[in-house]
BATORDREN-570356 format. One record per residue (C-alpha): residue number from 0; residue in three letters; x negated, y negated, z negated. Coordinates in Angstrom, 3 decimals. Each point is the difference from the previous one (the first is absolute). Layout:
<nuzas>
k_r_xx_yy_zz
NUM_ALA_X_Y_Z $
...
</nuzas>
This chain:
<nuzas>
k_r_xx_yy_zz
0_MET_-0.138_0.208_0.222 $
1_LYS_-1.174_-3.587_0.282 $
2_LEU_-0.728_-2.670_-2.281 $
3_ASP_2.563_-2.715_1.861 $
4_ARG_2.968_3.673_-0.614 $
5_VAL_-1.201_-0.309_-3.407 $
6_MET_0.482_-4.092_-1.201 $
7_GLU_3.284_0.556_2.322 $
8_ILE_1.552_2.633_-2.353 $
9_LEU_-1.612_-1.593_-3.297 $
10_ASP_0.945_-3.406_1.126 $
11_ALA_-3.704_-0.750_-1.359 $
12_LYS_-1.474_-3.418_0.182 $
13_VAL_-3.625_0.424_1.478 $
14_TYR_-2.835_-2.450_-2.254 $
15_THR_-3.318_0.983_1.905 $
16_ASP_-1.635_-1.062_2.686 $
17_VAL_-0.269_3.471_1.498 $
18_ALA_0.934_1.059_3.046 $
19_PHE_2.439_3.077_0.208 $
20_ASP_1.902_0.459_2.856 $
21_GLU_-1.490_3.070_0.729 $
22_ILE_-0.956_1.244_-3.027 $
23_GLU_1.707_3.671_-0.081 $
24_ILE_1.112_1.211_-3.776 $
25_ASN_-0.069_3.835_0.069 $
26_ALA_1.121_0.675_-3.846 $
27_ALA_0.709_-2.301_-3.047 $
28_CYS_-0.467_0.206_-3.936 $
29_GLY_1.862_-2.152_-2.651 $
30_ALA_-2.150_-0.223_-3.394 $
31_ASP_-0.596_-2.564_-2.774 $
32_LEU_-2.482_1.906_-1.483 $
33_MET_-3.341_-0.078_2.540 $
34_SER_-0.447_2.966_-1.201 $
35_ASP_2.911_1.821_0.701 $
36_ALA_-0.992_-2.056_3.690 $
37_LEU_-2.793_1.832_-0.066 $
38_ALA_1.314_3.785_-0.161 $
39_PHE_1.973_-0.458_2.698 $
40_GLY_-3.419_0.505_2.464 $
41_GLU_-0.930_-2.297_2.732 $
42_ASN_0.980_-1.888_3.153 $
43_LYS_3.253_0.440_-0.649 $
44_GLY_0.466_-4.033_1.760 $
45_LEU_2.381_-1.487_-3.126 $
46_LEU_0.029_-0.527_-3.466 $
47_LEU_2.788_-1.903_-1.443 $
48_THR_-0.100_-1.293_-4.154 $
49_GLY_1.090_-1.541_-2.033 $
50_LEU_-3.763_-1.031_-0.954 $
51_ASN_-0.381_-3.920_0.855 $
52_ASN_-4.127_0.010_-0.967 $
53_PRO_-2.623_0.434_2.473 $
54_GLN_-1.097_3.280_-1.348 $
55_CYS_3.154_1.351_2.470 $
56_ILE_-2.155_-1.575_2.953 $
57_ARG_-3.096_2.169_-1.557 $
58_THR_1.709_3.041_-0.391 $
59_ALA_1.334_-0.482_3.893 $
60_GLU_-3.796_-0.607_0.963 $
61_MET_-0.395_3.820_-1.625 $
62_MET_2.930_1.314_2.218 $
63_ASP_-0.237_-1.466_3.024 $
64_ILE_3.050_-1.359_-0.493 $
65_HIS_1.210_-2.233_2.778 $
66_CYS_2.680_-1.930_-2.300 $
67_VAL_1.209_-0.360_-3.141 $
68_MET_3.317_-0.985_-0.280 $
69_LEU_0.833_-2.270_-4.061 $
70_VAL_3.454_1.053_-0.625 $
71_ARG_3.126_-1.391_-2.283 $
72_GLY_-1.141_-3.769_1.671 $
73_LYS_-3.708_-0.050_-1.174 $
74_GLU_-1.534_-2.623_1.692 $
75_PRO_-3.856_0.521_0.358 $
76_ASP_-2.200_-2.600_-1.832 $
77_GLU_-2.621_-1.968_2.038 $
78_ALA_-2.547_2.330_-1.182 $
79_LEU_1.223_2.751_1.040 $
80_VAL_0.808_-1.533_3.327 $
81_ASN_-3.678_-1.005_0.556 $
82_LEU_-0.871_3.428_-0.924 $
83_ALA_2.258_2.405_2.120 $
84_ASN_-1.214_-2.435_3.125 $
85_GLU_-3.550_0.105_-0.884 $
86_LYS_0.972_4.693_0.180 $
87_SER_2.079_-0.209_3.151 $
88_ILE_2.484_0.889_-1.860 $
89_VAL_3.929_-1.632_0.183 $
90_VAL_2.203_-0.278_-2.692 $
91_MET_3.881_-0.713_0.486 $
92_LYS_2.490_-1.061_-3.128 $
93_THR_3.138_1.671_-0.336 $
94_ASP_3.524_-0.871_-1.803 $
95_TYR_0.777_3.806_-0.027 $
96_SER_-1.319_1.941_-3.299 $
97_MET_-2.025_3.117_0.645 $
98_TYR_2.536_2.708_-0.318 $
99_SER_1.803_-1.947_3.019 $
100_ALA_-2.997_-0.567_2.315 $
101_CYS_-1.172_3.529_0.004 $
102_GLY_3.429_0.411_0.572 $
103_ARG_0.780_-1.641_2.753 $
104_LEU_-3.300_1.287_1.472 $
105_PHE_0.705_3.154_-0.312 $
106_GLU_3.048_0.320_1.717 $
107_ALA_-1.524_-2.229_3.014 $
108_GLY_-2.554_2.863_0.009 $
109_LEU_-2.840_-1.295_-1.789 $
110_PRO_-1.255_3.523_-2.060 $
111_GLY_-1.402_-0.508_-3.208 $
112_GLY_-3.795_1.516_-0.932 $
113_ASP_1.864_3.397_-0.952 $
114_VAL_1.747_0.476_3.235 $
</nuzas>
């Protein structure tokens, strides 16, 4: 699924300057604890989280994640956006809860890490 389709499904807003129109997302994981996110393995493509600090970007970098989607309407601060731009990781936010955002993506055909 293309990242712009993810953005459409979740009515998301983009905060970074990273080009994303050709980014393909193969799977997603949702976690607020970055240790749980790391347990899903690498190259999932999309991390949905309520964690709103640079640690989510550092975790995404380690996992080869292309996009961090902040849930529950959380607005990223300037430090998070700057780090994401530096690491070429797209940051978006959605007003949906973690549960609803994951459900909408799964319903649209995007698998989770355990599928």
